[in-house]
Structures are given as structure tokens and as C-alpha cells.
Backbone as JSON, one array per atom type, in Angstrom:
{
  "sequence": "MANKVTMAIQLYTLRNQCQTAEDFDKTLARLAAMGVKDVQISGIGDIPAGIQKEILDKNGMAVCVTHKDFGWMKADLPGVIAHHRTIGCDAVGIGSMPNDCRGNVEEVKGFIRDAEKVSAGLREAGMTFQYHNHDFEFKPLEDGKCIMDVLIEESDPDLFHFIPDVAWIDYAGADPVEVLKRMKGRVKVLHFKDYILDGDGKRRFVSLGKGVVDLKACYETAAELGIPYIAYEQDDCWVDDDPFKATEESWEFMQSLLK",
  "N": [[6.61, 5.55, -24.32], [7.96, 5.98, -21.1], [6.16, 6.73, -18.09], [6.09, 9.37, -15.63], [6.81, 8.58, -12.29], [5.68, 9.12, -9.02], [7.34, 9.22, -5.97], [6.7, 7.95, -2.71], [6.08, 7.71, 0.86], [5.08, 5.14, 2.98], [3.43, 5.44, 5.92], [3.13, 3.45, 7.78], [5.52, 2.19, 8.2], [6.74, 3.93, 9.94], [5.07, 3.94, 12.08], [5.17, 3.81, 14.91], [6.27, 6.18, 15.5], [4.3, 7.96, 15.04], [2.12, 8.19, 16.75], [0.98, 10.16, 18.32], [-0.32, 13.52, 17.91], [1.7, 15.4, 18.12], [4.04, 13.84, 17.69], [3.46, 12.89, 15.14], [3.59, 15.24, 13.68], [6.33, 15.87, 14.05], [7.48, 13.68, 12.76], [6.55, 13.95, 10.09], [7.76, 16.39, 9.52], [10.44, 15.65, 9.54], [10.47, 13.88, 7.4], [9.75, 15.65, 5.37], [12.02, 17.23, 5.28], [13.7, 15.49, 4.01], [12.77, 15.6, 1.49], [10.38, 14.43, 0.91], [7.06, 14.41, -0.26], [4.69, 13.12, -0.46], [2.56, 10.82, 1.18], [1.43, 7.68, 2.53], [-1.21, 6.96, 4.71], [-1.31, 4.94, 7.46], [-1.72, 2.94, 10.29], [-1.18, 4.93, 12.12], [-1.63, 6.93, 15.15], [-4.68, 7.64, 17.05], [-5.62, 10.22, 15.8], [-7.49, 13.06, 15.25], [-9.13, 13.65, 12.09], [-9.18, 16.29, 11.14], [-7.05, 17.47, 12.53], [-4.97, 15.92, 11.56], [-4.97, 16.83, 8.91], [-4.25, 19.52, 9.22], [-1.61, 19.21, 10.11], [-0.5, 17.81, 8.0], [-0.74, 19.75, 5.94], [0.84, 21.78, 7.03], [3.34, 20.65, 6.76], [3.61, 20.37, 4.08], [2.54, 18.09, 2.82], [0.85, 15.5, 0.96], [-1.76, 13.02, 0.82], [-1.66, 9.92, -0.61], [-2.97, 7.47, -0.48], [-4.78, 5.35, 1.82], [-4.76, 2.95, 4.53], [-7.44, 1.42, 5.91], [-9.9, 0.15, 8.25], [-11.8, -2.59, 7.14], [-14.23, -3.36, 8.19], [-15.17, -0.95, 9.26], [-15.63, 0.44, 6.91], [-17.79, -1.01, 5.86], [-19.69, -0.65, 7.84], [-19.96, 2.1, 8.31], [-19.86, 3.88, 5.95], [-20.36, 6.6, 5.11], [-18.99, 7.97, 7.16], [-16.37, 7.13, 6.68], [-15.95, 8.25, 4.16], [-16.22, 10.98, 4.76], [-14.05, 11.31, 6.48], [-11.88, 10.86, 4.72], [-12.27, 12.89, 2.87], [-11.69, 15.05, 4.47], [-8.93, 14.74, 5.03], [-8.01, 14.95, 2.5], [-7.79, 12.84, 0.62], [-8.32, 10.53, -1.99], [-8.27, 7.81, -2.31], [-9.11, 4.83, -0.92], [-7.92, 2.42, 1.08], [-7.5, -1.08, 2.05], [-5.66, -3.19, 4.26], [-5.68, -5.94, 4.11], [-7.72, -8.87, 3.42], [-10.56, -10.03, 5.37], [-10.08, -12.77, 7.67], [-11.97, -14.82, 7.47], [-12.66, -14.95, 4.85], [-11.05, -16.35, 3.16], [-10.96, -19.05, 2.6], [-11.96, -20.56, 0.41], [-12.96, -20.45, -3.08], [-15.59, -19.43, -3.28], [-15.88, -18.02, -0.89], [-14.0, -16.01, -1.3], [-15.17, -14.74, -3.49], [-17.42, -13.77, -2.21], [-16.27, -11.86, -0.56], [-15.36, -10.1, -2.53], [-17.83, -9.18, -3.53], [-18.78, -7.78, -1.28], [-16.77, -5.85, -1.11], [-17.12, -4.49, -3.51], [-19.59, -3.34, -3.16], [-19.0, -1.46, -1.18], [-17.15, -0.01, -2.69], [-18.73, 1.02, -4.75], [-20.2, 2.95, -3.4], [-18.11, 4.6, -2.6], [-17.22, 5.46, -5.08], [-19.27, 7.14, -5.92], [-18.68, 9.27, -4.37], [-16.42, 10.17, -5.53], [-14.19, 8.65, -5.01], [-11.93, 5.79, -4.67], [-11.71, 2.22, -4.18], [-9.16, 0.27, -2.71], [-7.03, -2.57, -2.69], [-4.67, -4.22, -0.7], [-2.13, -6.63, -0.96], [-0.81, -9.67, 0.62], [1.25, -12.57, 1.07], [-0.43, -14.78, 1.17], [-2.44, -14.68, -0.69], [-1.55, -15.95, -2.92], [-1.46, -18.64, -2.59], [-2.55, -21.89, -3.54], [-6.02, -22.53, -4.19], [-8.94, -24.02, -5.12], [-8.98, -25.96, -8.18], [-6.49, -25.16, -9.09], [-6.43, -22.43, -8.99], [-5.59, -19.37, -7.32], [-6.13, -17.08, -4.56], [-5.49, -14.51, -5.51], [-5.83, -14.79, -8.28], [-8.62, -15.05, -8.39], [-9.41, -12.58, -7.3], [-8.48, -10.79, -9.25], [-9.7, -11.73, -11.63], [-12.45, -12.05, -11.13], [-13.49, -9.7, -10.19], [-14.83, -6.36, -10.67], [-13.14, -4.27, -12.8], [-13.46, -1.52, -12.63], [-14.29, -1.09, -10.09], [-12.74, -2.44, -8.25], [-9.66, -2.06, -7.08], [-6.02, -2.21, -6.78], [-3.32, -2.38, -4.39], [-0.53, -3.4, -4.99], [2.02, -5.35, -3.48], [5.33, -5.67, -3.85], [7.3, -7.21, -2.56], [5.92, -9.13, -1.02], [4.65, -10.46, -3.1], [6.84, -11.52, -4.49], [7.97, -13.1, -2.47], [6.0, -14.99, -2.23], [6.49, -16.52, -4.4], [5.74, -15.71, -6.89], [5.95, -13.67, -9.89], [6.6, -10.36, -9.61], [6.54, -8.44, -11.71], [4.97, -9.63, -13.73], [2.57, -9.92, -12.35], [1.9, -7.24, -11.9], [1.43, -6.46, -14.54], [-0.91, -7.88, -15.04], [-2.63, -6.45, -13.52], [-3.02, -4.1, -14.83], [-3.97, -0.73, -15.22], [-5.36, -0.69, -12.87], [-4.08, 0.14, -10.63], [-3.09, 2.52, -8.35], [-1.24, 3.09, -6.35], [1.81, 1.57, -5.79], [3.41, -0.75, -3.73], [6.67, -0.69, -2.59], [8.9, -2.88, -1.26], [11.42, -4.77, 0.42], [13.33, -7.79, 0.96], [15.25, -10.36, 2.66], [16.36, -13.78, 3.0], [17.3, -15.21, 5.97], [20.0, -17.05, 7.64], [18.58, -19.14, 8.69], [16.58, -19.45, 6.96], [14.5, -17.72, 7.34], [12.24, -15.1, 6.6], [13.27, -11.78, 6.28], [12.67, -8.39, 6.47], [14.21, -5.69, 4.74], [16.03, -2.61, 4.07], [15.26, -0.85, 1.04], [16.67, -2.14, -1.93], [18.55, -3.68, -0.72], [17.88, -6.27, -0.63], [16.37, -9.2, -2.12], [14.5, -8.64, -4.09], [13.76, -7.65, -7.41], [13.81, -4.63, -7.81], [14.36, -2.64, -9.63], [13.4, -3.62, -12.08], [10.73, -3.74, -11.37], [10.18, -1.04, -10.97], [10.6, -0.03, -13.57], [8.55, -1.33, -14.91], [6.33, -0.27, -13.58], [6.51, 2.38, -14.42], [6.13, 2.06, -17.17], [3.51, 1.1, -17.21], [2.13, 3.24, -16.28], [1.65, 3.67, -13.57], [0.87, 5.76, -10.92], [2.07, 6.23, -8.34], [4.75, 5.11, -6.23], [5.21, 3.63, -3.17], [7.26, 3.38, -0.38], [7.43, 0.75, 1.96], [8.01, -0.83, 5.04], [7.63, -3.45, 7.1], [8.87, -4.17, 9.52], [11.96, -3.37, 11.16], [14.48, -5.06, 11.49], [17.25, -5.15, 11.4], [18.65, -2.79, 12.41], [16.74, -1.87, 14.08], [15.72, 0.64, 13.56], [13.62, 2.59, 12.19], [13.66, 5.11, 10.96], [16.24, 5.33, 9.9], [16.16, 3.2, 8.08], [14.15, 4.18, 6.42], [15.34, 6.5, 5.39], [17.51, 5.35, 3.99], [16.09, 3.83, 2.14], [14.61, 5.77, 0.8], [16.65, 7.17, -0.47], [17.48, 5.17, -2.22], [15.18, 4.94, -3.8], [15.16, 7.46, -5.01], [17.37, 7.17, -6.61], [16.45, 5.51, -8.59], [14.97, 7.18, -10.14], [16.73, 8.65, -11.58]],
  "CA": [[7.43, 6.39, -23.42], [7.65, 5.73, -19.69], [5.5, 7.81, -17.37], [6.73, 9.79, -14.38], [6.28, 7.97, -11.07], [5.92, 9.9, -7.82], [7.75, 8.4, -4.84], [5.99, 8.27, -1.48], [6.42, 6.93, 2.05], [3.96, 4.54, 3.72], [3.72, 5.77, 7.32], [3.13, 2.25, 8.62], [6.92, 1.95, 8.55], [7.06, 4.85, 11.04], [3.84, 4.04, 12.89], [5.46, 4.07, 16.32], [6.66, 7.59, 15.59], [3.14, 8.75, 14.6], [0.99, 7.84, 17.6], [0.37, 11.39, 18.84], [-0.27, 14.62, 16.95], [3.04, 16.0, 18.21], [5.01, 12.97, 17.02], [3.07, 12.89, 13.73], [4.16, 16.48, 13.14], [7.79, 15.73, 14.02], [7.83, 12.69, 11.73], [6.35, 14.55, 8.77], [8.79, 17.41, 9.33], [11.68, 14.95, 9.2], [10.31, 13.39, 6.02], [9.77, 16.82, 4.48], [13.42, 17.64, 5.14], [14.3, 14.55, 3.07], [12.2, 15.85, 0.19], [9.14, 13.67, 0.75], [5.87, 15.25, -0.38], [3.5, 12.27, -0.53], [2.59, 9.73, 2.15], [0.25, 6.85, 2.77], [-1.51, 6.93, 6.14], [-1.68, 3.62, 7.95], [-1.13, 2.56, 11.55], [-0.89, 6.05, 13.01], [-2.48, 7.0, 16.32], [-6.06, 8.15, 16.92], [-5.5, 11.66, 15.63], [-8.64, 13.5, 14.45], [-8.82, 13.93, 10.69], [-8.89, 17.72, 10.97], [-5.69, 17.71, 13.03], [-4.08, 15.31, 10.57], [-4.91, 17.72, 7.74], [-3.46, 20.69, 9.6], [-0.2, 18.82, 10.18], [-0.11, 17.51, 6.61], [-0.58, 21.01, 5.22], [1.99, 22.48, 7.63], [4.58, 20.04, 6.28], [3.58, 20.27, 2.62], [2.32, 16.69, 2.48], [-0.43, 15.02, 0.43], [-2.0, 11.6, 1.12], [-1.99, 9.24, -1.87], [-3.87, 6.35, -0.18], [-4.79, 4.96, 3.22], [-5.23, 1.62, 4.92], [-8.44, 1.56, 6.95], [-10.58, -1.1, 8.62], [-12.88, -2.94, 6.21], [-15.47, -3.34, 8.97], [-15.6, 0.45, 9.32], [-16.18, 0.78, 5.59], [-19.12, -1.63, 5.69], [-20.63, -0.17, 8.86], [-20.12, 3.56, 8.33], [-19.2, 4.41, 4.77], [-20.34, 8.07, 5.13], [-17.91, 8.41, 8.03], [-15.11, 6.89, 5.96], [-15.87, 9.26, 3.09], [-15.99, 12.29, 5.4], [-12.66, 11.3, 6.97], [-10.95, 10.99, 3.6], [-12.41, 14.23, 2.32], [-11.0, 15.98, 5.37], [-7.47, 14.65, 4.87], [-7.69, 15.21, 1.11], [-7.35, 11.6, -0.02], [-9.41, 9.94, -2.77], [-8.03, 6.37, -2.46], [-9.39, 4.21, 0.38], [-7.36, 1.09, 0.99], [-7.47, -2.0, 3.18], [-4.39, -3.9, 4.31], [-5.86, -7.36, 3.85], [-9.11, -9.3, 3.53], [-10.84, -10.73, 6.62], [-9.65, -14.17, 7.72], [-13.04, -15.76, 7.12], [-12.95, -14.84, 3.41], [-9.88, -16.86, 2.44], [-10.92, -20.51, 2.59], [-12.27, -21.15, -0.89], [-13.3, -19.48, -4.12], [-16.86, -18.76, -2.98], [-15.64, -17.03, 0.17], [-13.32, -14.87, -1.92], [-16.17, -14.02, -4.28], [-18.25, -13.03, -1.26], [-15.5, -10.66, -0.18], [-15.39, -9.18, -3.68], [-19.15, -8.54, -3.56], [-18.82, -6.78, -0.2], [-15.86, -4.76, -1.46], [-17.67, -3.71, -4.61], [-20.66, -2.51, -2.58], [-18.3, -0.33, -0.59], [-16.52, 0.76, -3.75], [-19.76, 1.77, -5.48], [-20.47, 4.14, -2.59], [-16.94, 5.47, -2.68], [-17.15, 6.06, -6.41], [-20.22, 8.26, -5.94], [-18.02, 10.39, -3.69], [-15.2, 10.48, -6.25], [-13.09, 7.9, -4.39], [-11.75, 4.43, -5.14], [-11.37, 1.17, -3.21], [-7.85, -0.3, -3.02], [-6.74, -3.78, -1.91], [-3.24, -4.53, -0.52], [-1.91, -8.07, -0.81], [0.33, -10.3, 1.29], [1.62, -13.75, 0.28], [-1.44, -15.84, 1.2], [-3.29, -14.6, -1.89], [-0.95, -16.72, -4.01], [-1.52, -20.06, -2.27], [-3.62, -22.5, -4.34], [-7.33, -22.92, -3.65], [-9.42, -25.12, -5.96], [-8.76, -25.9, -9.62], [-5.23, -24.51, -9.39], [-6.54, -20.99, -8.82], [-5.27, -18.82, -6.01], [-6.98, -15.95, -4.21], [-5.22, -13.37, -6.39], [-6.5, -15.06, -9.55], [-10.04, -14.75, -8.23], [-9.56, -11.13, -7.11], [-8.27, -10.1, -10.53], [-10.59, -12.2, -12.7], [-13.87, -12.03, -10.79], [-13.91, -8.38, -9.73], [-15.05, -5.32, -11.67], [-11.95, -3.4, -12.84], [-13.8, -0.15, -12.28], [-14.65, -1.01, -8.68], [-11.78, -3.14, -7.39], [-8.29, -1.66, -7.43], [-5.0, -2.93, -6.02], [-2.05, -1.83, -3.89], [0.34, -4.58, -5.01], [3.23, -5.29, -2.67], [6.25, -6.47, -4.65], [8.04, -8.18, -1.74], [5.03, -10.24, -0.69], [4.44, -11.22, -4.33], [8.07, -12.27, -4.74], [8.11, -14.12, -1.42], [5.02, -16.04, -2.52], [6.96, -17.31, -5.53], [5.22, -15.17, -8.14], [6.78, -12.65, -10.52], [5.92, -9.07, -9.45], [6.33, -7.76, -12.99], [3.83, -10.25, -14.41], [1.36, -9.59, -11.59], [1.57, -5.85, -12.2], [0.84, -6.4, -15.87], [-2.29, -8.38, -14.94], [-3.42, -5.41, -12.83], [-2.89, -2.86, -15.61], [-5.09, 0.2, -15.12], [-6.08, -0.86, -11.61], [-3.13, 0.43, -9.54], [-2.67, 3.91, -8.13], [-0.05, 3.08, -5.49], [2.55, 0.31, -5.74], [4.27, -0.83, -2.56], [8.03, -1.19, -2.7], [9.39, -3.5, -0.03], [12.5, -5.69, 0.08], [13.57, -8.77, 2.02], [16.23, -11.42, 2.48], [16.16, -14.96, 3.81], [18.48, -15.34, 6.81], [20.61, -18.37, 7.66], [17.57, -20.14, 9.06], [15.53, -19.42, 5.94], [13.41, -16.85, 7.78], [12.12, -13.85, 5.85], [13.61, -10.57, 7.02], [12.54, -7.19, 5.65], [15.4, -4.84, 4.75], [15.92, -1.37, 3.3], [15.15, -1.08, -0.4], [17.93, -2.33, -2.63], [19.45, -4.55, 0.05], [17.31, -7.6, -0.6], [16.34, -10.05, -3.31], [13.48, -8.23, -5.06], [14.27, -6.89, -8.54], [13.05, -3.39, -7.73], [14.56, -1.87, -10.87], [12.43, -4.13, -13.06], [9.39, -3.33, -10.91], [10.06, 0.39, -11.25], [10.45, 0.16, -15.01], [7.2, -1.79, -15.27], [5.39, 0.73, -13.06], [6.57, 3.55, -15.3], [5.52, 1.68, -18.45], [2.07, 0.91, -17.02], [1.52, 4.49, -15.86], [1.29, 3.66, -12.15], [1.24, 7.11, -10.49], [2.86, 6.32, -7.11], [5.42, 4.0, -5.57], [5.37, 3.96, -1.76], [8.12, 2.49, 0.41], [6.86, 0.22, 3.19], [8.8, -1.88, 5.69], [6.83, -3.85, 8.25], [9.71, -4.08, 10.71], [13.35, -3.03, 10.85], [15.17, -5.96, 12.41], [18.7, -4.99, 11.36], [19.06, -1.76, 13.37], [15.57, -1.41, 14.82], [15.7, 2.09, 13.36], [12.81, 2.81, 10.99], [14.05, 6.33, 10.26], [17.43, 5.01, 9.11], [15.7, 2.38, 6.95], [13.4, 5.05, 5.52], [16.3, 7.36, 4.7], [18.23, 4.52, 3.02], [15.16, 3.43, 1.08], [14.28, 6.97, 0.02], [17.81, 7.41, -1.33], [17.43, 4.18, -3.3], [14.07, 5.31, -4.69], [15.57, 8.59, -5.83], [18.34, 6.7, -7.61], [15.7, 4.93, -9.7], [14.41, 8.26, -10.95], [17.8, 9.32, -12.33]],
  "C": [[6.99, 6.16, -21.98], [7.03, 6.96, -19.04], [6.27, 8.14, -16.1], [6.03, 9.12, -13.2], [6.64, 8.86, -9.89], [6.26, 8.95, -6.67], [7.09, 8.9, -3.55], [6.49, 7.38, -0.34], [5.14, 6.44, 2.71], [4.28, 4.69, 5.2], [3.63, 4.58, 8.26], [4.55, 1.9, 9.06], [7.29, 2.73, 9.82], [5.89, 4.99, 12.0], [4.11, 4.36, 14.35], [5.89, 5.51, 16.56], [5.51, 8.51, 15.19], [1.92, 8.5, 15.49], [0.31, 9.03, 18.25], [0.48, 12.47, 17.78], [1.12, 15.26, 16.94], [4.08, 15.16, 17.47], [4.73, 12.88, 15.52], [3.68, 14.1, 13.04], [5.68, 16.37, 13.01], [8.23, 14.77, 12.91], [7.67, 13.27, 10.33], [7.39, 15.63, 8.49], [10.12, 16.78, 8.93], [11.63, 14.4, 7.78], [10.37, 14.54, 5.02], [11.19, 17.3, 4.24], [14.19, 16.74, 4.19], [13.82, 14.8, 1.64], [10.92, 15.1, -0.1], [7.96, 14.64, 0.69], [4.57, 14.45, -0.37], [3.65, 11.1, 0.43], [1.32, 8.9, 2.04], [0.04, 6.83, 4.28], [-2.02, 5.55, 6.51], [-0.98, 3.39, 9.28], [-0.79, 3.71, 12.48], [-1.88, 6.07, 14.17], [-3.84, 7.6, 16.03], [-6.04, 9.67, 16.92], [-6.67, 12.13, 14.77], [-8.24, 13.93, 13.04], [-8.47, 15.4, 10.47], [-7.49, 18.08, 11.43], [-4.66, 17.11, 12.07], [-3.88, 16.27, 9.39], [-4.08, 18.96, 8.04], [-1.97, 20.37, 9.57], [0.32, 18.47, 8.79], [0.17, 18.8, 5.85], [0.64, 21.78, 5.72], [3.3, 21.97, 7.05], [4.6, 19.81, 4.77], [3.35, 18.87, 2.1], [0.93, 16.46, 1.9], [-0.53, 13.53, 0.71], [-2.45, 10.91, -0.16], [-2.95, 8.08, -1.67], [-3.82, 6.1, 1.31], [-4.91, 3.44, 3.33], [-6.19, 1.82, 6.08], [-9.15, 0.23, 7.17], [-11.76, -1.37, 7.68], [-14.23, -2.96, 6.93], [-16.03, -1.94, 9.09], [-16.23, 0.86, 8.0], [-17.58, 0.23, 5.41], [-20.15, -1.03, 6.65], [-20.92, 1.32, 8.77], [-19.4, 4.2, 7.15], [-19.25, 5.95, 4.72], [-19.24, 8.64, 6.03], [-16.55, 8.24, 7.39], [-14.9, 7.96, 4.9], [-15.55, 10.64, 3.68], [-14.54, 12.39, 5.88], [-11.68, 11.55, 5.83], [-11.08, 12.34, 2.91], [-11.63, 15.23, 3.16], [-9.5, 15.94, 5.18], [-7.04, 14.81, 3.41], [-7.2, 14.0, 0.34], [-8.53, 10.95, -0.73], [-9.26, 8.43, -2.96], [-8.11, 5.71, -1.09], [-8.95, 2.75, 0.33], [-7.59, 0.25, 2.23], [-6.19, -2.82, 3.09], [-4.48, -5.37, 3.96], [-7.34, -7.69, 3.92], [-9.33, -9.99, 4.87], [-10.46, -12.21, 6.54], [-10.71, -15.14, 7.23], [-13.45, -15.67, 5.65], [-11.92, -15.56, 2.55], [-9.91, -18.36, 2.17], [-11.15, -21.17, 1.26], [-12.72, -20.06, -1.86], [-14.57, -18.72, -3.78], [-16.71, -17.72, -1.88], [-14.95, -15.79, -0.4], [-14.3, -14.05, -2.76], [-17.11, -13.23, -3.37], [-17.56, -11.76, -0.79], [-15.52, -9.64, -1.31], [-16.73, -8.45, -3.74], [-19.26, -7.47, -2.49], [-17.95, -5.57, -0.56], [-16.45, -3.88, -2.55], [-18.87, -2.87, -4.17], [-20.06, -1.26, -1.95], [-17.77, 0.58, -1.69], [-17.54, 1.59, -4.53], [-20.12, 3.05, -4.73], [-19.32, 5.12, -2.62], [-16.89, 6.18, -4.02], [-18.11, 7.24, -6.54], [-19.63, 9.5, -5.29], [-16.7, 10.77, -4.36], [-13.97, 9.78, -5.7], [-13.03, 6.49, -4.94], [-11.38, 3.5, -3.99], [-10.09, 0.49, -3.66], [-7.57, -1.49, -2.1], [-5.24, -4.07, -1.9], [-3.06, -6.02, -0.23], [-0.77, -8.41, 0.15], [0.73, -11.51, 0.44], [0.52, -14.79, 0.21], [-2.33, -15.83, -0.03], [-2.77, -15.45, -3.04], [-0.89, -18.22, -3.71], [-2.72, -20.69, -2.99], [-4.89, -22.75, -3.53], [-7.79, -24.13, -4.44], [-9.02, -24.88, -7.42], [-7.48, -25.16, -10.0], [-5.26, -23.0, -9.26], [-6.09, -20.59, -7.43], [-6.18, -17.61, -5.77], [-6.75, -14.77, -5.16], [-5.84, -13.57, -7.76], [-7.97, -14.65, -9.47], [-10.25, -13.25, -8.09], [-9.43, -10.39, -8.44], [-9.36, -10.44, -11.54], [-12.07, -12.01, -12.4], [-14.37, -10.67, -10.31], [-14.06, -7.42, -10.9], [-13.84, -4.39, -11.68], [-12.22, -1.96, -12.47], [-14.06, 0.03, -10.79], [-13.59, -1.59, -7.74], [-10.37, -2.84, -7.88], [-7.31, -2.29, -6.45], [-3.88, -2.01, -5.54], [-1.09, -3.02, -3.86], [1.62, -4.35, -4.23], [4.26, -6.24, -3.29], [7.0, -7.52, -3.82], [7.17, -9.37, -1.39], [4.77, -11.11, -1.93], [5.66, -12.1, -4.61], [8.23, -13.4, -3.73], [7.15, -15.27, -1.64], [5.43, -16.91, -3.69], [6.44, -16.85, -6.87], [6.17, -14.09, -8.66], [6.05, -11.3, -10.39], [5.62, -8.36, -10.76], [5.11, -8.32, -13.7], [2.52, -9.94, -13.68], [0.94, -8.15, -11.86], [0.93, -5.71, -13.57], [-0.61, -6.89, -15.86], [-3.21, -7.34, -14.31], [-3.43, -4.09, -13.59], [-4.16, -2.01, -15.52], [-5.82, 0.16, -13.8], [-5.2, -0.54, -10.39], [-2.84, 1.92, -9.5], [-1.35, 3.96, -7.36], [0.54, 1.67, -5.46], [3.45, 0.33, -4.51], [5.61, -1.44, -2.91], [8.49, -1.65, -1.33], [10.46, -4.49, -0.45], [12.74, -6.64, 1.25], [14.74, -9.67, 1.66], [15.73, -12.64, 3.24], [17.43, -15.15, 4.63], [19.0, -16.77, 6.81], [19.67, -19.49, 8.01], [16.43, -20.2, 8.05], [14.34, -18.56, 6.31], [13.42, -15.55, 6.99], [12.42, -12.67, 6.77], [13.48, -9.37, 6.09], [13.77, -6.3, 5.83], [15.12, -3.56, 3.96], [15.9, -1.7, 1.8], [16.53, -1.17, -1.05], [18.91, -3.24, -1.93], [18.96, -5.99, 0.09], [17.29, -8.26, -1.97], [15.36, -9.6, -4.39], [14.11, -7.38, -6.16], [13.45, -5.59, -8.64], [13.23, -2.53, -8.98], [13.57, -2.31, -11.94], [11.01, -3.73, -12.67], [9.16, -1.86, -11.19], [9.82, 0.63, -12.73], [9.06, -0.26, -15.49], [6.15, -0.79, -14.8], [5.35, 1.95, -13.97], [5.89, 3.25, -16.64], [4.0, 1.59, -18.35], [1.35, 2.19, -16.59], [1.03, 4.47, -14.43], [1.77, 4.98, -11.54], [2.22, 7.16, -9.32], [3.54, 5.01, -6.77], [5.67, 4.43, -4.13], [6.24, 2.91, -1.08], [7.39, 2.06, 1.68], [7.78, -0.86, 3.73], [8.11, -2.23, 7.01], [7.59, -3.78, 9.56], [11.15, -3.89, 10.27], [14.26, -3.81, 11.8], [16.68, -5.73, 12.46], [19.18, -4.01, 12.44], [17.94, -1.34, 14.32], [15.45, 0.11, 14.74], [14.92, 2.4, 12.08], [13.16, 4.09, 10.24], [15.28, 6.07, 9.38], [17.04, 4.2, 7.88], [14.95, 3.24, 5.94], [14.34, 5.95, 4.73], [17.07, 6.58, 3.64], [17.33, 4.17, 1.83], [14.77, 4.6, 0.19], [15.43, 7.3, -0.94], [17.81, 6.43, -2.5], [16.32, 4.53, -4.29], [14.44, 6.48, -5.59], [16.55, 8.17, -6.91], [17.62, 6.07, -8.81], [15.17, 5.99, -10.65], [15.45, 8.91, -11.86], [18.05, 8.62, -13.66]]
}
């Protein structure tokens, strides 16, 4: 039997509307009016954690995961933990691995070791480490392996979790459904994103359901695997340059999947 999936919004889509406490409040109020109750925090302005929590509570919002700087995690893990405790979030994510960790298998393994050290500290605080992918993780390294193969196969499932992004996986030429199955039990938040290729073959992100990604199959797989959250994320809104419109359209599409 399929499990219930909670739909969420990744605030990176609306980052330009979340740079001050006042705008953060206005944005969450607008999302709350749409029926949104869960968000991911990423790319917002330098708003103190306590103020964030006040605004989250005011608008009836919970934080399912974040994207934070990996350097901060390595340098000041107690500060990272304190920040997440304040905003009420137990999943600490990074948007990507450092550039100098991508060249070969050994560099990737070095990143895994660093991440697992961070994760061990997070686990003691009742939190988990989450890794968000792009497309570069699927480019071949040595022996036919790609970075994602190494991340999945060489990391400890209890310490290294994923925020898989279905559009980046699809754009890389992989099958999002198969990748999700390989990550079974290691995903709290799944990123829903969609894209098209324009007349010049350039990738363009679009509202959910308007692109080439088989989001229905991804949703069904997420439900089967017991993934708790699906969060909409759109890096840029080139069609109308209106992230709120894209968010509203995408939220409507996400709700249609639940019916």
C-alpha cells in the first residue's frame, strides 16, 4: 500500500522574496494562503534563527530540511545544530559537494568521509545529513562509475542521506525512478523540478507538469518507497520571471497528484 506523501515548497524558488524578515513573513503568509504547511529553507536572507522561527510559527509552517554551507558544518557543527534546533528542523542538507571533491573516485570518497564525520555529530543531536544532487554526479569517472554510484555504494546508509532532484537526474540521462529505488530508506525529501529543452537545445526550468520529467511516475515511486516529503524547487523562472506564479502552478499540480 502506498504511503502518504507531504507536499512542501523549497524557498530557494522564492529566495529573492525572502531576503528580509518582513519579506520572509509576507512570502510565508502567501504560501500559507495556498495551503502550504511545510517548507525547505535555502537561499533566504541573513535572518536570525529565532526570528525565522517566530515567522514560521506565525504562519503555521514547519521546516522539513535545509540547504546550508558544508564549510560551516565542518567548522562549527555546534552552531549548525543550535541553528536547526531553533528553527525546529532535524534534516541538515547541502546543495552540492565542493568543486575540489569531484575529480576522481578518491576525491569523492574523501568527501564522503568528511560528510560522515559531520553526520555522526548530527546524529548525536537527533539530526541527519542530506545531500542534494545536480547532473554532474552522473558523469563517468573511472571504471564506468559516476559520482552518484560512489556516493550510494561507498557511504554508510545510516549516515549519508539524499535529497534527490528528479529534473537533474533526468537531464543527466538517468532514470529518476531507478535512482530513487537505489536510495531506498535514505530519502526524507524528494525534489520535484521540471524542465524543457528550447529550440537551441538549452535546458529551461518550467512549472511542474509543463516539462519532460515523468513526475507522476516519480510520485508513485516516492509513495511506494515511503518518502515522507516532496518539495517543489525551480532554480529560475525564465518564462514569466514570476516565481510566485510558477509556485502557484506547481503547487496546483502537486495537489492533483494527491487526488
